[in-house]
C-alpha positions in Angstrom: -45.7 23.9 -39.1 -43.6 23.5 -36.0 -46.4 25.1 -33.9 -49.0 22.7 -35.3 -46.8 19.7 -34.5 -46.2 20.9 -31.0 -50.0 21.5 -30.5 -50.7 18.0 -31.7 -48.2 16.5 -29.4 -49.5 18.6 -26.5 -53.1 17.4 -27.1 -51.7 13.9 -27.4 -50.0 14.1 -24.0 -53.1 15.5 -22.3 -55.3 12.8 -23.8 -52.9 10.0 -22.9 -52.7 11.4 -19.3 -56.4 11.6 -19.0 -56.9 8.0 -20.3 -58.6 8.7 -23.6 -59.5 6.0 -26.0 -56.6 4.2 -27.6 -57.8 5.1 -31.1 -57.5 8.9 -30.3 -54.0 8.5 -28.8 -52.7 6.3 -31.7 -54.4 8.5 -34.3 -52.8 11.7 -33.0 -49.5 10.0 -32.7 -49.6 8.9 -36.3 -50.7 12.4 -37.3 -47.8 13.9 -35.4 -45.4 11.4 -37.1 -46.6 12.2 -40.6 -46.4 16.0 -39.9 -42.9 15.5 -38.6 -41.8 13.5 -41.6 -43.3 16.2 -43.9 -41.4 18.9 -42.1 -38.2 16.9 -42.2 -38.6 16.4 -45.9 -39.1 20.1 -46.5 -36.1 21.1 -44.4 -33.8 18.3 -45.7 -34.4 19.2 -49.3 -34.6 23.0 -49.1 -31.6 25.0 -50.3 -30.0 27.6 -48.2 -29.1 30.5 -50.5 -26.2 31.8 -48.5 -23.6 34.2 -50.1 -20.3 34.8 -48.4 
């Protein structure tokens, strides 16, 4: 999931640099935000099964 988010952000940066249409840039930004929130929800609610 981390790699997918980084790929989306990289494509977003390239498109923004090249002056792509605003809809593409905003759409990919929203997609990256949603993926990041899903990843945060998974990590924030997962249990670490550590035994010391």
